[in-house]
C-alpha positions as CSV (number, residue, x, y, z in Angstrom):
1,X,87.8,66.5,56.6
2,X,87.5,69.8,58.6
3,X,88.5,72.6,56.0
4,X,91.5,74.3,56.5
5,X,92.0,77.6,54.5
6,X,95.2,80.4,55.4
7,X,95.5,83.7,53.5
8,X,93.4,81.8,50.8
9,X,96.0,78.6,50.5
10,X,94.6,75.2,51.4
11,X,96.1,72.9,53.5
12,X,95.5,69.2,52.8
13,X,95.6,66.2,54.8
14,X,98.8,64.5,54.9
15,X,100.2,68.4,54.0
16,X,103.5,70.8,55.2
17,X,103.2,74.0,54.0
18,X,105.0,77.5,54.6
19,X,102.3,80.2,54.0
20,X,103.7,83.9,54.5
21,X,101.0,86.5,55.0
22,X,101.9,90.0,53.9
23,X,101.5,92.6,56.3
24,X,103.2,96.2,55.3
25,X,106.3,97.7,54.6
26,X,109.1,99.2,56.3
27,X,110.2,102.7,55.8
28,X,113.2,101.1,53.9
29,X,110.4,99.9,51.4
30,X,111.0,96.0,52.6
31,X,108.0,93.7,52.5
32,X,107.8,92.8,56.3
33,X,105.6,89.1,55.3
34,X,104.4,87.1,58.9
35,X,105.2,83.3,58.2
36,X,103.1,80.7,59.2
37,X,104.4,77.1,58.8
38,X,101.5,74.2,58.7
39,X,102.1,70.5,59.7
40,X,99.1,68.4,58.8
41,X,98.2,64.6,59.5
42,X,96.5,62.9,57.1
43,X,94.5,61.9,60.5
44,X,92.0,64.7,61.2
45,X,92.4,65.5,65.1
46,X,92.9,68.8,66.6
47,X,94.6,72.0,65.9
48,X,96.5,73.5,68.0
49,X,98.7,76.7,67.7
50,X,102.3,76.9,68.4
51,X,103.3,80.5,69.4
52,X,106.2,83.0,69.5
53,X,107.3,86.2,69.6
54,X,104.2,88.2,70.2
55,X,106.7,90.5,72.1
56,X,109.7,91.1,70.0
57,X,112.1,91.1,72.7
58,X,111.4,87.6,74.2
59,X,114.0,85.7,72.5
60,X,113.2,82.4,74.5
61,X,109.7,81.8,72.6
62,X,110.9,82.5,69.2
63,X,113.6,79.8,69.7
64,X,111.6,77.5,71.5
65,X,108.6,77.6,68.7
66,X,111.8,77.3,66.1
67,X,113.2,74.5,67.6
68,X,110.3,72.0,67.5
69,X,109.8,73.0,64.1
70,X,113.3,71.9,63.4
71,X,112.7,68.7,65.3
72,X,111.2,66.1,62.2
73,X,110.1,63.6,64.7
74,X,107.6,66.3,66.4
75,X,105.1,65.5,63.2
76,X,101.5,65.1,64.5
77,X,100.3,61.9,63.5
78,X,96.4,63.1,64.2
79,X,95.4,66.8,63.3
80,X,97.4,70.3,62.6
81,X,100.0,71.5,64.0
82,X,100.9,75.4,63.3
83,X,103.9,77.1,64.4
84,X,104.5,81.0,64.4
85,X,107.8,81.2,65.7
86,X,107.3,85.2,65.3
87,X,104.6,86.8,65.8
88,X,106.0,90.5,65.9
89,X,108.8,91.0,63.4
90,X,108.6,95.0,63.8
91,X,109.7,94.0,68.1
92,X,112.7,91.9,66.9
93,X,114.0,94.2,64.3
94,X,113.8,97.4,67.1
95,X,115.3,94.8,70.5
96,X,111.4,96.2,71.5
97,X,108.6,94.7,73.1
98,X,106.3,96.5,71.0
99,X,105.9,97.8,67.5
100,X,107.3,101.4,66.5
101,X,104.5,103.3,67.4
102,X,105.1,102.0,71.4
103,X,102.0,99.7,71.1
104,X,101.8,96.6,72.7
105,X,100.0,93.2,70.0
106,X,98.6,91.8,72.7
107,X,96.6,94.8,74.1
108,X,95.4,95.1,70.2
109,X,93.1,92.4,69.8
110,X,90.3,91.7,67.9
111,X,92.4,94.7,65.8
112,X,91.4,96.2,62.7
113,X,92.1,95.9,58.9
114,X,93.3,99.9,59.0
115,X,94.0,100.2,62.3
116,X,97.8,100.8,63.5
117,X,100.3,97.8,62.9
118,X,100.1,96.1,66.0
119,X,96.1,96.5,65.0
120,X,96.4,95.3,61.9
121,X,99.0,92.0,62.8
122,X,95.9,91.4,65.4
123,X,93.2,91.5,62.9
124,X,95.1,88.6,60.8
125,X,95.5,86.5,64.1
126,X,91.9,87.3,64.6
127,X,90.3,86.5,61.1
128,X,93.2,84.1,59.7
129,X,94.5,81.7,62.8
130,X,91.9,81.6,65.9
131,X,89.3,80.7,64.2
132,X,90.7,77.4,62.5
133,X,92.5,76.4,66.1
134,X,91.4,74.5,68.8
135,X,93.9,75.0,71.2
136,X,97.4,76.9,71.5
137,X,100.8,77.8,73.0
138,X,101.5,81.5,73.6
139,X,105.2,81.4,74.5
140,X,106.7,84.7,76.3
141,X,109.3,85.7,79.2
142,X,109.3,88.2,82.1
143,X,110.6,91.5,80.9
144,X,114.2,93.2,80.8
145,X,116.4,91.6,84.0
146,X,113.4,90.3,85.3
147,X,113.1,86.5,85.0
148,X,110.2,83.7,85.3
149,X,110.8,80.5,86.2
150,X,108.6,78.2,84.1
151,X,105.1,78.5,84.3
152,X,102.1,78.3,82.7
153,X,99.4,80.8,83.1
154,X,95.8,80.3,82.7
155,X,92.4,81.7,84.0
156,X,91.3,78.6,86.6
157,X,87.3,79.4,85.3
158,X,88.6,78.0,82.1
159,X,88.2,74.6,82.9
160,X,89.8,72.9,79.5
161,X,92.6,75.1,79.6
162,X,93.2,74.4,83.5
163,X,93.0,70.7,81.8
164,X,95.7,71.6,79.3
165,X,97.5,73.3,82.1
166,X,98.3,70.4,84.0
167,X,98.6,68.0,80.9
168,X,101.5,70.3,80.0
169,X,102.7,69.7,83.1
170,X,105.6,72.3,83.9
171,X,106.8,73.6,87.2
172,X,104.1,76.0,88.4
173,X,100.7,76.7,87.2
174,X,99.2,80.0,87.6
175,X,96.1,81.0,87.9
176,X,95.8,84.8,85.9
177,X,92.4,85.9,84.5
178,X,92.1,86.8,81.0
179,X,92.9,90.5,80.3
180,X,91.1,92.5,77.7
181,X,92.4,92.9,74.6
182,X,94.8,90.2,74.8
183,X,95.4,87.3,72.1
184,X,93.8,84.8,74.8
185,X,91.1,86.9,75.7
186,X,90.0,87.0,72.1
187,X,90.4,83.3,72.0
188,X,89.0,82.2,74.4
189,X,86.0,84.6,73.5
190,X,85.9,82.2,70.4
191,X,86.2,79.5,72.8
192,X,89.4,78.4,72.0
193,X,92.2,78.1,74.8
194,X,95.1,79.7,75.1
195,X,97.6,78.8,77.3
196,X,100.3,81.5,78.1
197,X,104.2,79.7,79.1
198,X,106.4,81.9,80.6
199,X,109.9,80.9,81.2
200,X,113.3,83.1,81.3
201,X,114.0,86.8,80.7
202,X,113.7,88.8,77.4
203,X,116.6,89.5,75.0
204,X,118.6,87.1,77.5
205,X,118.7,83.1,76.1
206,X,117.7,80.6,78.8
207,X,118.5,76.8,77.6
208,X,116.4,75.2,80.2
209,X,113.5,77.9,79.8
210,X,113.5,76.8,76.3
211,X,114.0,72.6,76.7
212,X,110.5,73.1,79.1
213,X,109.0,75.1,76.9
214,X,109.3,72.2,74.6
215,X,108.9,69.7,76.8
216,X,105.6,70.7,78.0
217,X,104.2,71.3,74.9
218,X,105.0,67.8,73.6
219,X,103.3,66.5,77.1
220,X,100.3,68.7,75.9
221,X,100.1,67.2,72.1
222,X,100.8,63.1,73.2
223,X,97.8,64.1,75.9
224,X,95.6,65.5,72.8
225,X,96.5,62.4,70.9
226,X,98.4,64.4,68.7
227,X,102.2,62.8,68.8
228,X,103.4,59.2,70.7
229,X,106.1,59.8,72.8
230,X,106.4,62.8,75.5
231,X,108.6,63.4,78.7
232,X,107.6,62.5,82.4
233,X,105.4,65.3,83.8
234,X,107.0,67.8,86.4
235,X,104.9,67.8,90.1
236,X,103.0,70.9,89.1
237,X,102.4,72.9,91.8
238,X,99.2,75.3,91.2
239,X,99.4,79.0,92.6
240,X,96.1,81.0,93.3
241,X,97.6,84.3,93.4
242,X,101.2,86.0,93.2
243,X,103.1,89.4,94.1
244,X,106.3,90.8,94.3
245,X,107.9,91.6,97.1
246,X,109.5,95.7,95.9
247,X,112.2,97.4,97.3
248,X,111.6,99.6,100.1
249,X,115.3,101.5,99.2
250,X,117.5,102.1,96.7
251,X,121.0,100.2,96.2
252,X,122.8,97.2,95.7
253,X,120.4,94.2,95.3
254,X,121.9,90.9,96.6
255,X,119.3,88.0,96.6
256,X,119.9,84.8,99.0
257,X,117.4,82.9,97.3
258,X,117.1,81.3,93.7
259,X,114.3,80.7,91.2
260,X,111.8,77.9,92.1
261,X,112.3,77.8,95.9
262,X,110.0,77.5,98.4
263,X,109.8,80.0,101.1
264,X,108.5,80.9,104.4
265,X,107.5,83.8,105.8
266,X,109.7,86.0,107.2
267,X,112.4,84.3,105.4
268,X,115.4,86.4,104.1
269,X,114.8,86.8,100.7
270,X,117.5,89.4,100.0
271,X,119.5,92.4,101.2
272,X,119.9,96.0,99.6
273,X,123.1,97.9,100.1
274,X,124.4,100.9,99.4
275,X,128.1,100.8,97.9
276,X,129.7,102.0,101.3
277,X,128.9,99.8,103.5
278,X,126.4,102.5,105.3
279,X,123.0,100.8,105.1
280,X,121.9,97.2,104.6
281,X,118.2,96.5,104.7
282,X,116.9,93.2,104.6
283,X,114.0,92.0,102.0
284,X,111.5,89.3,103.8
285,X,108.9,87.0,103.0
286,X,105.8,88.1,103.8
287,X,104.1,84.9,103.0
288,X,104.5,81.3,102.6
289,X,105.1,80.6,99.1
290,X,107.7,79.6,95.9
291,X,109.5,82.2,93.6
292,X,108.9,82.6,90.1
293,X,110.0,85.8,89.5
294,X,113.4,87.1,90.4
295,X,115.1,90.1,89.8
296,X,118.7,89.8,88.1
297,X,119.4,93.4,88.4
298,X,122.2,94.1,90.8
299,X,121.5,97.6,91.4
300,X,117.4,98.4,92.4
301,X,115.7,101.5,92.8
302,X,112.9,102.5,95.6
303,X,109.8,100.5,94.2
304,X,111.3,98.4,92.4
305,X,109.8,94.7,91.8
306,X,112.6,92.4,93.4
307,X,111.0,88.7,94.4
308,X,107.9,87.0,92.4
309,X,105.8,84.7,94.8
310,X,103.0,83.1,93.9
311,X,101.2,81.3,96.8
312,X,98.8,78.5,97.1
């Protein structure tokens, strides 16, 4: 049997454990821990990380991981599940994507024991968690007022990652090359495969994005032979590239399409008007594709991202 040790604590076959990794103290001297929840089956098998809240304002992922942790039937029959519902406690406390000094945890890997707070947590993940896992699913959302339709982002050069993404089976699969100093790239350098799920927007709960995160994770775990039952896969559309349609003028943004819609080149996507009815500027699709992201802000400035379209 493979040995699983986190923060000096050994996880034995059949055990369910909660481990708190001490990080640092707030200015109030309150101790901040990084909670890790482990469910290990009696039978050996894959080790899968399920993580949320790498960006502290991306609440849907935190809720999805917490709900899976609450599901008693999500107990592996073989292998080990490692749950980390909230990785960036500091960002969560301040409703922020980043740490108090503005650093992004997902651009801080592999980290340093004596670096910034973000760097220290990246160091813990790089040395305590990544070496243990085989696979992972990291939950994210779009930005403020920018909502993503359920999608998995994976580098298409990572064949095992693509295989797992298809098993996850949500609406869209988007080719997303690894980004330097990201959690996903650091894992891949060590021959581990982490998928990035995107659904909903930051600071806003989206029930469907949460449901699909959970359903997709169950499908992937079933594919890996770790659990018994899962829901039926969606008809996943593989997209090779994507780009945002941007506002040519400032004004009131009124969309005529929805997330998930298929659009044709030249199709009207939205209109931008001024508050007085003098100006009406159409926003049209520049190519055939699918709407995978949408700006929900009714007031936009020239250059703002409006509609994210993925294509084959």
